C-alpha positions, 0 to 999 in steps of 0.5 A, spaced: 242 458 837 248 456 835 252 459 829 259 457 826 264 463 826 269 461 822 268 457 815 268 448 816 272 447 809 276 441 808 284 442 807 285 443 800 290 438 796 298 439 797 299 441 790 297 446 786 295 442 780 291 438 785 287 444 788 286 446 780 283 440 778 280 439 784 275 446 783 274 445 775 269 446 772 267 443 765 261 446 763 263 454 764 261 456 756 254 455 758 255 461 762 262 464 761 263 468 766 269 469 771 271 465 774 270 461 768 273 453 769 274 454 775 271 455 782 272 456 788 268 453 794 267 455 802 262 451 806 259 455 813 256 452 818 250 457 820 247 453 824 251 447 828 249 441 824 243 444 821 244 448 817 250 450 811 252 455 805 256 453 800 259 459 796 263 460 790 264 466 785 261 469 779 260 475 775 264 479 768 269 484 769 272 483 775 265 485 778 265 479 783 260 477 788 259 470 791 254 465 789 251 460 795 247 454 795 245 452 802 244 445 805 239 443 811 238 437 815 232 434 815 230 433 822 229 425 821 235 425 817 237 426 810 238 434 807 235 439 803 239 443 797 236 449 796 239 453 790 245 449 787 252 450 785 257 448 780 258 441 782 266 441 783 270 435 785 271 440 791 264 442 793 262 435 792 267 433 797 265 437 801 257 435 800 259 427 801 263 428 808 255 432 810 252 426 807 256 420 811 254 425 818 247 425 816 243 422 811 244 422 803 241 429 799 233 428 799 230 433 795 233 438 791 230 446 790 231 450 784 227 456 787 229 462 780 224 461 774 231 467 770 236 466 774 241 463 769 246 462 774 242 457 779 239 455 773 245 452 769 248 449 776 241 446 778 242 439 773 248 438 773 248 438 782 242 434 781 245 428 776 251 427 781 246 424 787 240 420 783 236 419 789 233 425 790 228 429 788 228 436 785 222 441 784 223 447 780 219 453 781 214 454 776 214 458 770 221 455 767 223 459 761 228 459 755 231 463 751 230 464 744 226 458 744 222 455 750 225 448 751 223 441 756 226 440 763 229 435 762 233 439 756 236 444 760 240 438 764 234 436 769 233 429 770 225 429 767 223 423 771 227 425 779 224 433 777 217 437 778 213 444 779 213 446 786 206 446 788 203 452 789 200 447 796 206 446 799 202 441 804 203 437 798 210 436 798 214 431 802 218 436 806 211 441 808 212 439 816 218 442 816 218 447 811 214 453 808 214 457 802 210 462 797 212 462 789 213 469 787 210 470 781 210 470 776 212 477 773 211 478 766 218 481 763 217 479 756 221 474 753 220 471 759 216 470 767 221 472 773 219 468 779 222 465 785 221 461 792 222 463 799 223 457 804 223 458 811 225 453 815 221 452 821 224 450 826 231 455 826 226 461 822 231 462 817 228 464 810 231 463 804 231 467 798 234 467 792 236 474 788 229 478 791 233 481 798 239 482 800 245 485 805 252 488 802 257 489 807 263 493 809 268 489 809 270 483 804 266 477 802 271 471 805 271 468 799 274 474 795 278 475 800 282 468 798 281 470 790 284 477 791 285 480 785 278 484 782 279 487 789 286 490 788 283 492 780 278 496 781 281 500 788 286 504 783 283 510 782 286 511 774 290 506 770 297 509 772 297 507 780 299 501 782 296 498 789 298 495 795 295 490 798 292 492 804 285 489 808 283 497 807 285 497 799 281 490 798 275 494 803 276 500 798 276 495 791 270 491 795 265 497 796 267 498 790 264 491 786 259 492 791 257 500 786 258 496 780 254 489 781 248 494 783 248 500 779 253 498 774 255 506 773 254 510 779 253 517 780 260 518 783 263 514 777 266 517 771 267 513 764 274 516 760 273 516 752 276 510 749 282 515 747 285 518 753 283 508 755 287 507 750 293 513 752 292 512 759 294 504 759 299 505 754 302 507 761 299 503 765 306 500 769 301 493 768 299 491 760 299 484 763 292 481 760 290 480 766 290 487 768 286 487 761 293 489 758 292 495 762 286 498 760 282 502 766 277 506 762 273 510 769 276 514 774 272 515 781 270 521 783 272 523 791 266 523 794 265 515 792 264 512 798 257 516 800 255 512 795 257 506 798 255 507 804 248 510 802 247 502 799 249 499 804 244 503 809 248 500 815 248 493 812 239 493 812 235 488 808 233 491 801 231 489 794 237 491 788 236 496 784 236 492 778 231 488 780 226 495 783 227 499 777 226 494 771 221 487 774 219 487 780 216 493 778 212 491 773 208 486 777 207 491 784 201 489 787 203 481 785 209 482 789 206 487 796 202 480 796 208 476 797 212 479 801 204 480 805 205 473 807 212 472 808 213 477 814 207 473 817 212 467 818 216 468 824 223 468 821 229 470 826 234 471 820 235 471 812 239 467 808 240 470 801 243 467 795 247 474 794 252 477 798 252 477 806 249 471 809 246 470 815 242 477 815 239 477 822 232 481 822 224 481 822 219 480 818 217 488 819 224 488 816 223 484 811 217 488 809 219 495 810 224 492 803 218 493 799 215 499 801 219 503 793 213 499 790 207 503 794 204 510 793 204 512 800 208 506 805 206 505 811 213 503 817 213 504 824 219 508 826 223 502 829 223 498 821 225 505 818 230 504 813 233 510 808 233 509 801 237 508 795 240 513 793 237 516 787 242 519 782 245 512 782 239 510 779 241 514 772 244 507 768 237 504 769 233 509 768 236 510 761 236 502 759 229 502 762 227 506 757 231 504 752 227 497 753 219 499 754 221 503 747 224 497 743 218 492 747 222 488 750 219 488 756 213 492 758 212 498 761 213 499 769 205 498 772 202 504 777 205 503 785 199 500 789 
């Protein structure tokens, strides 16, 4: 199975203004998060002439991670797109190269019912490919008012709900899929769909499992400031832009992204934070005017190593604590069905990809929902660090007491 090792990306326009215009995203106020109106796109060839990923960045407070779209060539020509990203000029130019060589976009999959960072781009992307059929996961919802799909930007005449029976779809001979959910969360359900590309034994997922590299993602290397910001130990430190500094910043970003407030992080009071900011060497708006209201304990790297677990698959802590435990039987049944497929790699919509794995290792990621998980020794994986769940545990209690979400159900 061939795989591309280098980013497959168009040469950039010659001028700075040209680059900015190519990456401009005018609808950024709909989801006002970093990088706001300027979204770089990085295309990678995962399997030669068969699978490509398109990566962009997203986040808040410089806690920035990749968000990913996957494009697969169909056997009879044409393309299937899973989880569209923002259709900037740069993104569309990279897509057009594939269209010119492999055929038109035939199918677009919006694979989640609740992931706003994916749903926000599906409609605008679909409108750039007017002959494509759009399939969306059942259980779509919006807050505070439920709106029809056409009001969410999806072309009404070309959009349909994915049927539970995958044999009813026009791509059934090339793909299997299983829909997870709906899992009731109160305001709306959680649901996503896993797609299996049979020919390459590649599994596509949205948010449900991830893997973290100890090295920064390639696309983040092209915009390194967030890593340098988080590599600081305090507001007064001036960090040097080196590979080691970037790696340190990335690993701390990962801890922030998954735990919000990991145990190795100490929050300084606002009074001290403002005093530190006044002494900071960089008080520009880019540096949040010198504000850096946290300090890391010396053992923070232990938390990252426990989170990463050698690069194994895992379910993100927020999904473990606030989402999937609301429907453990639904999730386990789904995971069992997916684990019956034959796949060699997984492409999630976030963090590292592709991830070499087995169906057994995929299934093992969900053992946190079982009272007595059965796991073969070769598939045994370390648990996430319990002490880092402190903030999520407290937040979960607030949601339950406020009757915003239902309480967790018993493990199966």
